[in-house]
Structures are given as structure tokens and as C-alpha cells.
C-alpha positions, 0 to 999 in steps of 0.5 A: 140654293139660289139662282141668279140672272143679270141684266143691264149690260150694254155699250157705252162711251168712256166716261159714261155709266151703266147700272147692272142688276142681278135678280135672285130666286129663293126666299133666303136672299137676305142670308147670302153675301153677294158679289160682282166679278168680271172677266175680260177676253183672255184674262182671269175672272176678277172680283169687282165688289161685294156686299154683306147679307144685310147690305151694311158692309161693302168691299171693292177692288182697288181698280173700281173704288170711287167709280163703282157702287154695289147695293142691294134691295133684300125686299126685291131679291136684287143686287145692283152695280152702279158703274160710273166714269167707265173706262175701256179697261172695264170692258168685260162680262160681269157676273153676279155671285152669291155665297152662304158661307159664314166667315168667307173672305168677301173678295175671294172668288173661291168663296162664292158658290152660285153664279149667274150667266153674265152680262156684257159691258163694253166701253168704247174709247 
């Protein structure tokens, strides 16, 4: 089992940047695929990006390709989401998640078993 704690959210103007962090507990962090999801008010939770257990493969939603970068540091049990060129439409609560399921679709919400409490990112116009 793994526990996840996000940080780094805040208020930023359109065009600005934020870097989210997710610290994971446990000694087996490097066995989990990690992902970031987001949920805006009145909308369903949607995937943003995912990264393989080794960090060698990354996956992105079309809406954030070229603007967001997911990375991880297995020595620090931490996954990051660098968000650049932010738009008001990126405003949401961002959640970190983890899955240990082998072969699970990387951008599929049901594939993820562990969730953080979320961090709010607000982009003003």
C-alpha cells in the first residue's frame, strides 16, 4: 500500500507556471506507475499525465501535451508535474495516484488504486 500527499498548488495568472509534487510513503515506490488527474467544479475527474515505474515512459492527455511534463525521482519517492503556459481551463483540483497493476492502461482512471487528497491549482485570466 502507498500513501500520497500532494503539494505545490496555488494561484497563477494565465501563461504562468506551477510545479506540483507528490510525496509517497512506502519502500516500493519504484514498483508503482504514477499519474496525475484533475477535477474541475461540475466536471468528471480526468487524466492529465502518467509515468511508468522506472520513469522511462510518459503519457499525456491531448489537452496538456507540450505544456505539462510529468517526472519522478524514485530515490525521493516523489512524482512531479511541471505545468507551463497555464490556461484558465486548467483550473482544477489536481490528484496524484498510483497503481501496481501490471498491464493496466496508463491513462485509465479505473486502473489506479491509490489517491492523494488533492491540491488546488487556479489560473486567472
